[in-house]
Z-matrix of the N, CA and C atoms (Angstrom, degrees):
N
C 1 1.454
C 2 1.528 1 109.34
N 3 1.309 2 117.08 1 129.50
C 4 1.463 3 120.43 2 177.54
C 5 1.529 4 112.17 3 -69.05
N 6 1.306 5 115.19 4 138.55
C 7 1.463 6 123.36 5 176.47
C 8 1.521 7 107.63 6 -117.27
N 9 1.332 8 116.95 7 134.86
C 10 1.463 9 120.78 8 179.84
C 11 1.519 10 109.76 9 -131.23
N 12 1.302 11 115.23 10 151.29
C 13 1.457 12 122.43 11 173.65
C 14 1.519 13 107.45 12 -127.19
N 15 1.314 14 115.66 13 137.95
C 16 1.461 15 120.55 14 178.15
C 17 1.518 16 109.20 15 -122.37
N 18 1.311 17 116.36 16 141.34
C 19 1.456 18 122.39 17 -177.42
C 20 1.522 19 108.54 18 -121.81
N 21 1.316 20 116.90 19 132.80
C 22 1.467 21 121.63 20 176.31
C 23 1.516 22 107.30 21 -124.27
N 24 1.337 23 116.14 22 128.59
C 25 1.467 24 121.50 23 179.10
C 26 1.520 25 108.81 24 -119.24
N 27 1.324 26 116.12 25 127.75
C 28 1.460 27 121.90 26 175.96
C 29 1.522 28 107.59 27 -85.44
N 30 1.302 29 117.48 28 118.13
C 31 1.474 30 121.16 29 -177.42
C 32 1.519 31 112.49 30 -65.74
N 33 1.336 32 116.74 31 -31.60
C 34 1.464 33 120.23 32 -177.93
C 35 1.529 34 112.27 33 -73.29
N 36 1.335 35 117.15 34 -48.51
C 37 1.463 36 120.64 35 -175.95
C 38 1.525 37 113.18 36 -94.78
N 39 1.330 38 116.32 37 -21.93
C 40 1.467 39 120.21 38 -176.85
C 41 1.517 40 113.43 39 84.58
N 42 1.338 41 117.51 40 0.35
C 43 1.458 42 120.35 41 -179.99
C 44 1.517 43 110.16 42 -64.53
N 45 1.314 44 114.89 43 141.49
C 46 1.459 45 121.72 44 175.66
C 47 1.523 46 107.59 45 -123.36
N 48 1.314 47 116.38 46 127.44
C 49 1.458 48 120.85 47 175.72
C 50 1.522 49 108.58 48 -123.04
N 51 1.323 50 114.84 49 149.69
C 52 1.454 51 120.96 50 -176.76
C 53 1.528 52 109.07 51 -125.36
N 54 1.309 53 115.41 52 137.34
C 55 1.456 54 121.43 53 174.18
C 56 1.521 55 108.57 54 -122.30
N 57 1.307 56 116.79 55 150.49
C 58 1.465 57 121.08 56 178.19
C 59 1.525 58 109.37 57 -131.97
N 60 1.319 59 115.60 58 155.92
C 61 1.462 60 119.67 59 179.21
C 62 1.520 61 110.31 60 -159.29
N 63 1.311 62 114.47 61 154.02
C 64 1.465 63 122.80 62 174.28
C 65 1.526 64 106.64 63 -126.00
N 66 1.322 65 116.50 64 126.53
C 67 1.459 66 122.01 65 178.33
C 68 1.533 67 108.30 66 -144.60
N 69 1.321 68 118.52 67 158.19
C 70 1.465 69 120.67 68 179.03
C 71 1.531 70 113.33 69 -62.05
N 72 1.341 71 116.29 70 -29.49
C 73 1.470 72 121.14 71 179.17
C 74 1.532 73 107.69 72 -113.63
N 75 1.350 74 116.21 73 131.23
C 76 1.465 75 120.07 74 -174.88
C 77 1.528 76 112.41 75 -58.20
N 78 1.310 77 117.88 76 -42.95
C 79 1.469 78 120.56 77 -178.10
C 80 1.530 79 110.12 78 -59.32
N 81 1.330 80 117.43 79 -40.66
C 82 1.464 81 120.49 80 177.40
C 83 1.533 82 111.04 81 -63.44
N 84 1.329 83 116.50 82 -40.91
C 85 1.465 84 120.73 83 178.13
C 86 1.529 85 110.46 84 -64.03
N 87 1.329 86 116.71 85 -40.82
C 88 1.464 87 120.44 86 -179.70
C 89 1.523 88 111.41 87 -64.67
N 90 1.333 89 117.03 88 -44.71
C 91 1.465 90 119.94 89 178.15
C 92 1.527 91 111.24 90 -61.43
N 93 1.324 92 116.53 91 -43.33
C 94 1.466 93 120.71 92 179.84
C 95 1.531 94 110.80 93 -64.26
N 96 1.327 95 117.73 94 -40.92
C 97 1.466 96 121.67 95 -179.85
C 98 1.529 97 111.11 96 -63.76
N 99 1.322 98 117.39 97 -43.35
C 100 1.468 99 120.54 98 179.40
C 101 1.532 100 110.08 99 -68.42
N 102 1.326 101 117.09 100 -38.16
C 103 1.468 102 120.23 101 177.56
C 104 1.533 103 110.43 102 -61.83
N 105 1.317 104 116.45 103 -40.67
C 106 1.472 105 120.19 104 178.51
C 107 1.524 106 111.00 105 -65.30
N 108 1.319 107 116.96 106 -43.44
C 109 1.469 108 120.60 107 179.15
C 110 1.531 109 110.84 108 -62.89
N 111 1.331 110 116.69 109 -40.19
C 112 1.462 111 120.52 110 178.19
C 113 1.528 112 110.69 111 -65.83
N 114 1.316 113 116.00 112 -41.01
C 115 1.464 114 120.45 113 178.27
C 116 1.529 115 110.74 114 -60.21
N 117 1.319 116 116.78 115 -40.62
C 118 1.469 117 120.32 116 177.41
C 119 1.526 118 111.12 117 -65.39
N 120 1.339 119 117.28 118 -36.20
C 121 1.467 120 120.33 119 177.04
C 122 1.518 121 110.95 120 -60.68
N 123 1.335 122 116.71 121 -45.90
C 124 1.465 123 119.18 122 -178.60
C 125 1.523 124 110.92 123 -67.17
N 126 1.320 125 117.56 124 -34.97
C 127 1.475 126 120.41 125 176.41
C 128 1.526 127 110.50 126 -64.86
N 129 1.328 128 116.18 127 -44.94
C 130 1.473 129 120.05 128 178.86
C 131 1.522 130 110.53 129 -60.89
N 132 1.318 131 116.85 130 -43.47
C 133 1.461 132 120.90 131 -179.49
C 134 1.527 133 110.27 132 -61.89
N 135 1.328 134 116.97 133 -41.43
C 136 1.464 135 120.55 134 179.42
C 137 1.519 136 111.18 135 -64.90
N 138 1.319 137 116.99 136 -45.10
C 139 1.460 138 120.35 137 -177.86
C 140 1.530 139 112.75 138 -73.06
N 141 1.326 140 117.29 139 -20.44
C 142 1.459 141 120.07 140 178.51
C 143 1.527 142 111.69 141 -77.02
N 144 1.319 143 117.87 142 -18.90
C 145 1.454 144 122.39 143 177.09
C 146 1.533 145 108.17 144 -82.61
N 147 1.333 146 117.79 145 120.99
C 148 1.464 147 121.71 146 -173.02
C 149 1.531 148 112.91 147 -60.38
N 150 1.333 149 117.55 148 -39.45
C 151 1.462 150 119.79 149 -179.59
C 152 1.528 151 111.32 150 -68.23
N 153 1.327 152 116.66 151 -41.29
C 154 1.464 153 119.94 152 178.52
C 155 1.518 154 110.03 153 -66.39
N 156 1.333 155 117.20 154 -42.73
C 157 1.465 156 121.31 155 178.36
C 158 1.528 157 110.58 156 -58.38
N 159 1.330 158 116.25 157 -45.91
C 160 1.469 159 120.53 158 -179.15
C 161 1.526 160 110.80 159 -62.80
N 162 1.320 161 116.88 160 -38.15
C 163 1.456 162 120.29 161 179.64
C 164 1.531 163 111.04 162 -67.32
N 165 1.329 164 117.53 163 -38.72
C 166 1.466 165 121.76 164 -179.08
C 167 1.530 166 110.98 165 -74.67
N 168 1.323 167 116.56 166 -48.00
C 169 1.457 168 121.69 167 -173.46
C 170 1.526 169 111.96 168 -87.34
N 171 1.311 170 117.28 169 -25.54
C 172 1.454 171 120.27 170 179.31
C 173 1.516 172 113.67 171 94.02
N 174 1.329 173 117.20 172 7.20
C 175 1.464 174 120.28 173 176.19
C 176 1.523 175 108.08 174 -157.83
N 177 1.319 176 116.32 175 162.29
C 178 1.456 177 119.81 176 178.45
C 179 1.519 178 109.72 177 -79.62
N 180 1.301 179 115.21 178 158.96
C 181 1.461 180 119.57 179 179.03
C 182 1.524 181 109.01 180 -106.40
N 183 1.308 182 115.17 181 158.18
C 184 1.459 183 120.11 182 175.76
C 185 1.518 184 108.00 183 -149.62
N 186 1.300 185 114.77 184 155.63
C 187 1.459 186 120.12 185 -178.84
C 188 1.521 187 109.87 186 -69.45
N 189 1.331 188 117.87 187 146.17
C 190 1.465 189 120.03 188 175.95
C 191 1.521 190 110.33 189 -57.78
N 192 1.321 191 116.69 190 139.51
C 193 1.464 192 120.34 191 178.70
C 194 1.512 193 113.58 192 85.05
N 195 1.347 194 117.93 193 13.38
C 196 1.460 195 120.33 194 177.05
C 197 1.513 196 109.31 195 -123.81
N 198 1.334 197 115.48 196 152.96
C 199 1.458 198 120.31 197 176.89
C 200 1.523 199 108.56 198 -84.94
N 201 1.326 200 117.67 199 176.79
C 202 1.459 201 120.72 200 179.83
C 203 1.524 202 111.66 201 -63.69
N 204 1.341 203 117.86 202 -21.40
C 205 1.467 204 120.48 203 177.46
C 206 1.525 205 112.33 204 -88.03
N 207 1.347 206 116.79 205 -1.96
C 208 1.459 207 120.57 206 177.91
C 209 1.512 208 114.16 207 94.94
N 210 1.335 209 117.92 208 -1.09
C 211 1.460 210 121.08 209 -179.46
C 212 1.521 211 110.40 210 -79.64
N 213 1.333 212 115.57 211 148.47
C 214 1.464 213 120.62 212 179.19
C 215 1.523 214 109.56 213 -69.22
N 216 1.319 215 116.13 214 141.53
C 217 1.462 216 121.33 215 177.37
C 218 1.518 217 109.09 216 -120.26
N 219 1.316 218 116.06 217 163.03
C 220 1.464 219 120.42 218 179.09
C 221 1.526 220 109.17 219 -68.35
N 222 1.328 221 117.02 220 137.81
C 223 1.459 222 118.94 221 179.27
C 224 1.525 223 111.23 222 -66.49
N 225 1.315 224 115.70 223 142.72
C 226 1.457 225 122.10 224 177.80
C 227 1.513 226 107.83 225 -125.92
N 228 1.309 227 116.70 226 124.28
C 229 1.460 228 119.00 227 179.16
C 230 1.510 229 109.54 228 -86.86
N 231 1.315 230 116.61 229 157.43
C 232 1.462 231 120.47 230 177.93
C 233 1.519 232 110.89 231 -64.40
N 234 1.328 233 116.08 232 -36.05
C 235 1.465 234 120.01 233 -179.16
C 236 1.526 235 110.09 234 -62.82
N 237 1.331 236 116.92 235 -42.73
C 238 1.464 237 120.91 236 179.47
C 239 1.525 238 109.81 237 -64.10
N 240 1.313 239 116.85 238 -44.46
C 241 1.467 240 120.38 239 -179.53
C 242 1.534 241 109.67 240 -63.93
N 243 1.314 242 117.27 241 -40.29
C 244 1.464 243 120.42 242 -179.06
C 245 1.519 244 110.20 243 -68.36
N 246 1.326 245 117.28 244 -41.09
C 247 1.457 246 121.33 245 179.96
C 248 1.523 247 110.18 246 -63.28
N 249 1.333 248 117.01 247 -45.62
C 250 1.457 249 119.20 248 -178.07
C 251 1.527 250 110.42 249 -67.01
N 252 1.317 251 118.00 250 -34.90
C 253 1.453 252 120.17 251 177.90
C 254 1.521 253 110.42 252 -68.81
N 255 1.328 254 116.28 253 -43.27
C 256 1.468 255 120.30 254 179.70
C 257 1.512 256 110.57 255 -66.94
N 258 1.343 257 117.42 256 -38.50
C 259 1.453 258 121.37 257 -178.36
C 260 1.522 259 113.05 258 -67.25
N 261 1.334 260 118.92 259 -22.41
C 262 1.460 261 120.48 260 -177.80
C 263 1.512 262 112.91 261 -84.28
N 264 1.337 263 117.80 262 -8.06
C 265 1.471 264 118.43 263 -179.12
C 266 1.505 265 111.53 264 -94.99
C-alpha cells in the first residue's frame, strides 16, 4: 500500500503542518495527505486568533507566566505548589 506525506507551509506565519495517508493508489494518498495538512493549517490559524479561541474553548488564552492583564508573573513550579498544598494540611 502506498504511503504519502504532504507538507503545507504558511509563508506569513512560517507554520508547517504535515498530513499523512495510505491509499491503494499513490496519487489518492498524496491528495489526501495534502488535504489533511491544509486542514491542520486552517485549524491552527483559527486557534491562533484569540477571539476564535475564546469562542471555541470558552475562555481567553494567555502565555504561561503572565497574569490576566498580560504582566509577567513569578514562575511557580508544580513541586513548590504541591509542597505548599501538602504543608498546609
